[in-house]
N, C-alpha and C positions, 0 to 999 in steps of 0.2 A: 769928253763924250765920245761914244763909239757908234758907228753904224754897223748893224748886223744884218746880213742877208739870211733870211729864213725861207724854208719851203719844204715841199714834199711831193712825192709821186707815188700814188697807190693804185694798183691795178687789181680789179676784182673780176671774177668770172661768175656770171649768173646763168643758170640753165633756162630761166624764163624771166620776163620782165618783173623786177623786184623793187618795191618801195624801200627807200633808205632815208635815214636821217644822218646828216654829216655835220660833225661839230669839230671844225678844224681851223676856224678863223681866230686871229689874235683877239684876246679879250677886250671888252669895251674899256676896261680900266687903263689900257695902254694906248687908246686911240690917238691921244695927242702926240704919241711917239712914232706913229706910223708915217714913214716917208713915202714908201711905195706900198699900196695896199696889197694884201695877200688874197686877191680875188680867187675864188674857186673856179677852176677851168675843168670842164668835163668833156671827155672825148670817148665816143661821139657825143655831139651836143644834144642836151635834153633840157626841157624846162626846169627852172629852179624856183622854189618858193622859200623865202627867208623869213625867219621869225626869231624872237627872243624867248628863251625858255624861262621857267620860274626863278632861275638863279641869275638871269641877265646874260647868259651865254648866247652867242650868235650861232644859230643853227640853220641848215639848209635842207629842204625836202626835195628829193628827186625820185624818179622811177628809173632805175638802171635797166637798160635793155638786155635782152638775151645776148650772151656772148661776153666779150671783154669790155670793161668800162674803166677808163683812167681818170682818176681824180688828182689834180695837181694845183700847185700855187707857188708863187715866187715873189716875196716881198722884202722890204727893207724897213728895219725898226731902229730908232734912235735909242741908245741906252746910256745910262750914266757912266758905265764902266766901273762902278763901285760894286764890291761884293755884297751879298746879303747882309743886312745889319745884324749886329750882335748887341743885345740890349738887356744885360743881366739884371738890371734894376727893376724890370717890369714885374708887377704883381698880378696875382689872380684876382678876379672879381668874384665875390660871393654869388651864388646862384640867384638869390633874390635881388641882386643889384645889376644883373646882366640885362642888356637891351633885349627886347622881345625877339628881334631878328636872329639873335645868337642861340636861342633856346633849342631850335631844331637840331643844332649841331652838338647837343648833349645826348641825343637819343640814339639808340641802336639803329642800324641800317643793314641792308642786304649783305655787305661784306664786313661789317664791323659789329660783331655780336657782343654788345656790352653785358648782356645778361650772363654770358658764359665766361667773361673775362674779368668781371668786377672784383671778385675775391683775389684773383691772381694779381691784378693791378695794385690793390691796396697792400698786399703782402710785399710786393716788390718796391713800391714807391711811396707807401704811406709815411715813411720816416724821412723822405727827402724834403728839403726846403721848398715851400710852395712858390708858385710863380715861374719865372723863366728857368730857374734851376731845376724844377721838377720836370718841365717839358724837355729840357736838355738831357736830364737823366733818362727819360723815356727814349729819346733818340739814341743816346749812347748804348742803352741796353739792346735796342732793336739792331743797331748797326753791328754790335759785337756778337750777337747771338744768331743772326740770320745769315745764311750763306747765299751770296748772289750768284745767279746763273740762269741764262735763258732756257736751258733745258729743264729748269724747275717751273717754268711758266704754266699756268693753267687758268682758263677764263672763269672757272668756278671756285677757285681757292679763296677762302675767307681768312679773316684775321685769326680766328681760333685755330684753323688748320695750319696757318703759318707758324703760330706759336709752338705747335706740337711738331711740325715737320722740320722747322729750323732752316728753311730754304725758300727762295722765291726771287722775284724780280722787283723793280723799284715800286711798282704799285702795291706789292705785298708788304714791303717795308712800311710804306705810307699807311696802308690799312691797319696794320698792327699798332703803329704809333697813334693813329687817330682813335682807335678803339680804347687804348690805354688812357689817353687824355680824357675822353668822355667818361670813362669809368672813374676818373679822379675829379670829375665835375669841372673840367676845362673844355669849353667848346672847341671843336676841331673840325675842319672841313678839308676834303680831298681836293687836290689841284693837279691839273695836267697841262703840259706845255713843252717848250723847248728849254733845255739846259745846255749851254755851250761848253766847249773845252777851253775857252779863252782864259789865259792865265794859268792853265794847268800844264804840267810837264808831259812830254810824250813818253811812251807811245799812246796814241789815241784809239779808243775803241770805236767801232762803227756807230754812227750817229743814230739815235732813236728818239722818239718822244719820251718824256720823263714824267714820273709821278712824285709828288711831294705833298705837304699839307701846310695849313695855316692854323695857328692856335690863337684864341682870343685872350690877350693879356693886356693889362692896362686899359686903354680905351680903343683898342683896334686889333686887327688881324695881323699876325706876325708869321713870317715864313720860316719853316723848319724842313730839313731834308735828311731823314734818317738813312737813306741809301748812301749818300755821299758824306753826310755828317760833317760838313765844313761849308763856310760861305763860298758861294760860287758867283762868278761874273756872267752877266748876259742871260739871266733867267727871264723867260718871256712866257707869260701866262696865256693859255687858251681858254680853259674852262674850270669852274669850281662846282662842287656839289657835295652831297653827303658821302658818296664813295664813287668808285669807278662806274657803277651802274648809271649814275646821273650824267657822266661826262664821257661816255664811249665815243671814240673818234668817229666810228660809223656804227649805225644800228640797222641791220637788214631784217625786213619782214618777209623772209623767205630764204631759201638756200643761196649761199654765196661763198666763194672761196677767194681768199687773198692770194693772188698770184705773184705779186712783187711789191716791194716796200722800200722806199728811199726817203730819208729825211736829211736836211742840211741846216746848219746854223753856223755861219762863218763871218768873222770880222772883216769888214771891207778895209783893204790896205789903205793907209793914209787917212783913216777916218777922223783922226784928230784935226787934220787941216782941211777936211772936206773933199779929198780925192775920192773917186768912185770905182777904182779898179778892185776887183774881188781877189781875195787871197785864194790860194789853192784849196779846193774842197777836200775835207778829210773824209 
């Protein structure tokens, strides 16, 4: 078992008091693993109202004052230390056999235009073996054909644009894979959270929040990551939804500028035997 310190520090500038929704807490599905809660700290202090959204994600409502507002958290999560599971025997469920709660994730959404990509998806993946192999084939295609780079990031870029531009960031990789899965009648939902570099060889890139997705195979939701396209250790979920529009880290109802951004996810040294000193932050 591993102990992983997670956290962030985001600083926004608002020219006037601005309502915001903040979705940055560890997902309820990992609550039993939380050793030190990642409580949202706001500087300067303002009232916070918390609620669960329709997907079960933990959200906070604030009104950021005019000027600079810092959002930060620092928590510790227990993790199995095992990489994402690889389950190649899992099969697809026919649409008529899917549970009702999965049907929403067959539909097109803001960033995943199934109507524009269905013919393309069937041309590319119609002859692949159904089930796990088909979803993995989709991840392989996205990983091999989309060029990663932060200079390719755009808050308005959709899966259809990613397919034609052939470039993007992790959320774009996930959106395209989600759209392809839905086109192939496999429910898929977008995920955001922390993905550590634990177990990966250096050099390490600057830490950021990550986007991946879950596909419904067998009798449950299974993790896939077309950006990295390999099992990773220390994946910690924050939120799930139809696409990035449902799980934005912050949503501002008025002008705001992100002035600085830091994210960390680090294994605590000696976590196998319970020690609590932190490793050097990457």
